[in-house]
C-alpha positions in Angstrom: -110.4 152.2 -62.6 -107.0 153.3 -62.7 -105.3 156.8 -62.9 -103.6 156.9 -66.2 -99.8 157.4 -66.6 -98.3 159.6 -69.5 -96.8 156.3 -71.2 -100.2 154.6 -71.4 -101.9 157.9 -72.4 -99.4 158.2 -75.2 -100.0 154.7 -76.6 -103.7 155.0 -76.8 -104.6 157.1 -79.9 -108.0 158.2 -78.8 -110.3 158.0 -75.8 -114.1 158.3 -75.1 -115.8 159.3 -71.9 -118.5 157.2 -70.5 -121.5 159.4 -71.6 -120.0 159.2 -75.4 -119.8 155.3 -75.0 -123.3 155.3 -73.7 -124.5 157.2 -76.7 -122.7 155.0 -79.3 -124.1 151.8 -77.6 -127.5 153.2 -77.3 -127.5 152.5 -73.5 -127.6 154.5 -70.3 -124.3 155.5 -68.7 -125.0 153.2 -65.7 -124.8 150.4 -68.1 -121.4 151.5 -69.4 -120.3 151.7 -65.8 -121.5 148.1 -65.4 -119.6 146.9 -68.3 -116.4 148.4 -66.7 -117.3 147.0 -63.3 -117.7 143.4 -65.0 -114.4 143.8 -66.7 -115.8 143.9 -70.2 -114.1 147.4 -70.7 -111.3 149.1 -69.0 -111.8 152.8 -67.9 -109.2 155.0 -66.6 -109.2 158.4 -65.0 -107.6 161.0 -67.2 -107.7 164.7 -68.0 -108.2 167.9 -65.9 -111.3 166.7 -64.3 -110.1 163.1 -64.0 -113.3 161.7 -65.7 -113.3 158.0 -66.6 -112.3 157.2 -70.3 -112.2 154.2 -72.3 -110.1 153.7 -75.5 -112.0 154.7 -78.6 -110.6 151.4 -80.1 -112.6 149.2 -77.8 -116.0 150.4 -79.4 -117.0 149.4 -83.0 -119.9 151.3 -84.2 -122.8 150.4 -81.7 -121.1 147.6 -79.8 -118.0 146.5 -77.9 -115.1 145.3 -80.1 -115.8 141.5 -80.6 -113.3 139.4 -78.6 -112.4 142.2 -76.2 -114.0 140.8 -73.3 -112.4 137.4 -73.6 -109.0 138.9 -74.2 -109.3 141.0 -70.9 -110.3 137.9 -69.1 -107.3 136.0 -70.3 -105.0 138.9 -69.4 -106.6 139.2 -66.0 -106.0 135.5 -65.4 -102.3 136.1 -66.4 -102.0 138.6 -63.4 -102.2 141.8 -65.6 -103.7 144.9 -64.1 -105.6 147.6 -66.1 -102.6 149.5 -66.9 -100.6 146.6 -68.0 -103.4 145.4 -70.1 -103.7 148.7 -71.9 -99.9 148.7 -72.5 -99.9 145.2 -74.0 -103.1 145.9 -76.1 -101.6 149.1 -77.5 -98.0 148.3 -78.1 -97.2 147.2 -81.6 -96.5 143.5 -82.2 -94.7 142.8 -85.4 -96.0 139.2 -85.4 -99.5 140.3 -85.7 -98.7 143.0 -87.4 -100.0 146.2 -85.6 -101.2 146.3 -82.0 -103.5 143.7 -80.3 -106.2 146.3 -80.2 -106.0 146.9 -83.7 -106.2 143.1 -84.6 -109.2 142.9 -82.4 -111.0 145.6 -84.3 -110.1 143.9 -87.6 -111.7 140.7 -86.3 -108.4 138.9 -85.7 -109.2 138.1 -82.2 -108.1 134.5 -82.4 -104.5 135.6 -83.0 -104.8 138.1 -80.1 -106.1 135.6 -77.8 -103.3 133.0 -78.6 -100.9 135.7 -77.8 -102.5 136.4 -74.5 -102.6 132.8 -73.7 -98.9 132.3 -74.3 -98.2 134.9 -71.8 -99.2 132.7 -69.0 -96.7 130.0 -70.0 
């Protein structure tokens, strides 16, 4: 869990705190913390009270966006830290088009994973 910097905070359009995510997913907050610990979600400290927040784009209704976990694993394997992953996921990519996070939410995960794999080359 990383302290967020202004650049990343500006890239991510909306954030949810852990209790909000727990409510959306229909689980306990401890389960959301476990998802973060397992690397299925990225949480950062932000705001006045430095509470943990996750990008809202990572949640699709009552579930985690399809393909996110695998993409995060690929990026970690490429040596990315949490902040670098957030920057990559929320920086527009004209070849997609849009951001990788947006493409994941639109069920275009295969394209995103291809780009993530290419980063390792």
